[in-house]
C-alpha positions as CSV (number, residue, x, y, z in Angstrom):
1,M,-0.3,0.0,0.2
2,N,1.6,3.3,-1.3
3,L,1.1,6.5,0.4
4,E,-1.1,7.9,-2.1
5,Q,-3.8,4.8,-1.4
6,I,-3.2,5.8,2.3
7,K,-4.1,9.4,1.6
8,K,-7.1,8.5,0.1
9,Q,-8.4,6.4,2.7
10,L,-7.6,8.3,5.7
11,P,-10.5,10.9,4.6
12,N,-13.2,8.4,4.6
13,I,-12.5,7.0,8.3
14,K,-15.0,8.5,10.6
15,R,-13.5,11.6,11.8
16,T,-14.0,13.0,15.5
17,T,-12.9,16.7,16.8
18,F,-9.4,15.2,17.5
19,G,-9.2,14.2,13.9
20,I,-9.6,10.6,12.9
21,S,-10.6,8.4,15.5
22,I,-8.0,6.3,17.5
23,P,-9.9,3.2,17.2
24,E,-10.2,3.5,13.4
25,L,-6.7,4.7,12.9
26,R,-5.3,2.0,15.2
27,K,-7.2,-0.7,12.7
28,F,-6.2,1.2,9.8
29,A,-2.4,1.3,11.0
30,K,-2.7,-3.2,11.8
31,K,-3.4,-3.3,7.8
32,V,-0.5,-0.8,7.1
33,A,1.7,-3.0,9.1
34,K,0.8,-6.4,8.1
35,D,0.7,-5.1,4.3
36,N,4.5,-3.4,4.2
37,Y,5.3,-1.4,7.1
38,K,8.7,-0.6,5.6
39,E,7.4,1.0,2.5
40,F,5.3,3.2,4.6
41,V,7.7,4.7,7.2
42,E,10.5,4.8,4.4
43,L,8.0,7.5,2.9
44,D,8.8,9.9,5.5
45,D,5.7,11.8,5.1
46,Y,5.0,13.6,8.1
47,S,2.5,16.6,6.6
48,S,-0.2,16.0,8.9
49,F,-1.0,15.0,12.5
50,E,-2.8,11.6,11.7
51,L,0.2,10.3,9.4
52,K,2.5,11.1,12.3
53,L,0.1,9.2,14.9
54,L,-0.4,6.2,12.1
55,H,3.5,6.0,11.7
56,A,3.8,5.8,15.7
57,F,1.2,2.9,15.7
58,V,2.5,1.0,12.6
59,L,5.8,1.1,14.2
60,G,4.4,-0.8,17.2
61,Y,2.0,-3.4,14.9
62,A,5.1,-4.1,12.6
63,K,6.7,-7.8,12.9
64,D,10.2,-7.5,11.8
65,D,13.8,-8.1,13.8
66,I,14.6,-6.0,16.5
67,N,17.5,-3.9,14.9
68,S,15.4,-3.1,11.9
69,L,12.5,-1.9,14.2
70,L,15.1,0.4,16.4
71,K,16.3,1.9,13.5
72,Y,13.1,3.1,12.0
73,F,12.2,4.1,15.8
74,K,15.4,6.3,15.8
75,A,14.7,7.8,12.3
76,F,11.3,8.9,13.5
77,I,12.3,10.7,16.7
78,P,13.1,13.9,15.2
79,Q,9.4,13.9,14.2
80,V,8.0,13.6,17.5
81,D,6.4,16.8,18.7
82,D,3.6,16.0,20.4
83,W,2.8,14.2,23.8
84,A,-0.1,12.4,22.0
85,V,2.5,10.9,19.1
86,N,5.0,10.4,21.6
87,D,3.0,8.2,23.7
88,S,1.6,6.2,21.4
89,L,4.9,5.5,19.7
90,C,6.1,4.3,23.0
91,Q,3.0,2.5,24.7
92,N,2.7,0.7,21.7
93,F,6.4,-0.5,21.1
94,K,5.6,-3.6,23.0
95,I,8.2,-5.5,21.3
96,A,10.6,-4.0,24.4
97,R,8.8,-7.0,26.4
98,K,10.3,-9.5,24.1
99,Y,13.6,-7.7,23.7
100,P,14.1,-5.8,26.6
101,K,17.7,-5.6,26.8
102,E,18.2,-4.2,23.3
103,V,15.5,-1.5,23.8
104,W,16.8,-0.8,27.3
105,N,20.1,0.2,25.6
106,F,18.8,1.8,22.9
107,V,16.6,4.1,25.6
108,M,19.6,4.7,27.6
109,K,21.3,6.3,24.5
110,L,18.3,8.9,24.7
111,S,18.4,9.2,28.8
112,K,20.9,12.1,28.7
113,S,19.2,14.0,26.2
114,K,18.2,17.7,26.8
115,K,15.5,17.5,24.3
116,E,11.8,17.8,25.5
117,F,10.5,14.9,23.9
118,E,13.4,12.6,23.9
119,S,13.1,12.9,27.6
120,R,9.7,12.0,27.5
121,I,10.0,9.0,25.3
122,V,12.5,7.5,27.9
123,S,9.9,8.2,30.8
124,V,7.0,6.6,28.8
125,I,9.0,3.9,27.2
126,L,10.0,3.1,31.3
127,L,6.3,3.2,32.7
128,S,4.7,1.5,29.7
129,H,7.5,-1.7,29.5
130,Y,9.8,-1.8,32.3
131,L,7.9,-1.8,35.6
132,N,9.3,-5.4,36.7
133,D,11.3,-6.9,39.5
134,E,14.0,-7.0,37.5
135,Y,14.1,-3.3,36.2
136,I,12.4,-1.6,38.6
137,E,15.7,-0.2,40.4
138,K,17.1,1.1,37.4
139,V,14.2,2.5,36.5
140,I,13.7,4.8,39.2
141,E,17.5,6.1,38.8
142,V,16.9,6.9,35.2
143,L,13.9,8.8,36.0
144,D,15.5,10.6,38.8
145,S,18.4,11.7,36.2
146,L,16.2,12.8,33.1
147,N,16.3,16.2,32.1
148,T,13.1,18.3,33.5
149,D,13.7,21.6,32.1
150,Y,10.4,21.3,29.8
151,Y,6.9,20.8,30.5
152,Y,6.4,17.8,28.8
153,S,9.6,16.3,30.0
154,Q,8.2,17.1,33.9
155,M,5.0,15.4,33.0
156,G,6.5,12.4,31.4
157,V,8.4,11.8,34.7
158,A,5.5,12.5,37.2
159,W,3.5,10.3,35.2
160,A,6.1,7.4,35.6
161,I,6.4,7.8,39.3
162,A,3.1,7.8,39.7
163,T,2.8,4.6,37.8
164,V,5.6,3.1,39.6
165,M,3.9,4.0,43.1
166,G,0.9,2.2,41.8
167,K,3.0,-1.1,41.4
168,Y,5.6,-0.7,43.7
169,P,4.6,1.8,46.3
170,E,7.2,1.1,49.1
171,K,10.0,1.5,46.9
172,C,8.5,4.5,45.9
173,L,7.8,6.2,49.1
174,S,11.2,5.3,50.1
175,Y,12.6,7.2,47.1
176,L,10.6,10.2,47.2
177,K,11.4,10.7,51.1
178,S,15.2,10.3,50.7
179,N,17.8,12.5,50.2
180,N,18.8,10.7,47.0
181,C,15.7,12.1,45.4
182,N,16.9,14.6,42.5
183,L,13.9,15.7,41.2
184,D,13.2,19.4,40.9
185,K,10.6,21.1,42.7
186,I,8.1,21.3,40.0
187,T,8.5,17.6,38.8
188,Y,8.6,16.7,42.2
189,S,5.2,18.5,42.7
190,K,3.9,17.2,40.0
191,S,4.7,13.4,40.6
192,L,2.8,14.0,43.7
193,Q,0.0,15.3,42.0
194,K,-0.2,12.4,39.5
195,I,0.1,10.0,42.7
196,R,-3.3,11.3,44.0
197,E,-5.1,11.4,40.7
198,S,-3.9,7.4,40.2
199,F,-6.8,5.0,40.4
200,R,-3.5,2.6,41.1
201,V,-2.5,4.1,44.3
202,S,-4.3,3.2,47.7
203,K,-6.2,6.2,49.7
204,Q,-3.7,5.5,52.3
205,I,-0.6,6.6,50.2
206,K,-2.7,9.7,48.6
207,E,-3.3,11.2,51.7
208,L,0.5,10.6,53.2
209,T,1.6,12.5,49.8
210,K,-0.1,15.7,51.0
211,S,2.6,16.0,53.7
212,M,5.4,15.2,51.4
213,Q,5.5,18.7,49.4
214,R,8.7,20.5,48.8
215,H,8.8,24.1,50.0
């Protein structure tokens, strides 16, 4: 399926105020991924939000060796300038669970980045695929060290911390209370906010966080 065929079909998908409905875009992405995902991603057409989002979904649904998929993931990163595209790319990249070491090593190359969405990519990949016993200690260390100079990188870390709290409350509380917590004041505050908003966190912990605000 070439780009012109894709563009012709996109307008026929039911639209919402957000553009193309996400469920239908996902369905279309699965078709593109199955047909010939390389042909699509190598076209490098990012002329609309829908095409960027489609690109993110296709990379998640594509079946290929991990090195090839990481190559296309890397090539797409400069186009990520929106939280929805960012998070769709990361959350749908479920091959990370099959090749955790390879994807971890790839993501760690982004972990020192000062760019807003490269930092957020790290946060969302970690919260989506690495909250397990093998990686949790490393995840907390990485989140603690990420650049948070920008809003979406701050919110990425905050979201990740809240997700950690939902699954590993004792470890997360110990980290947030320790002198080794290097989160800046804004990110720390947003982390507590996200924790209190989370459905995965107990009422007791939510109450506890009310007394943990930095001044």
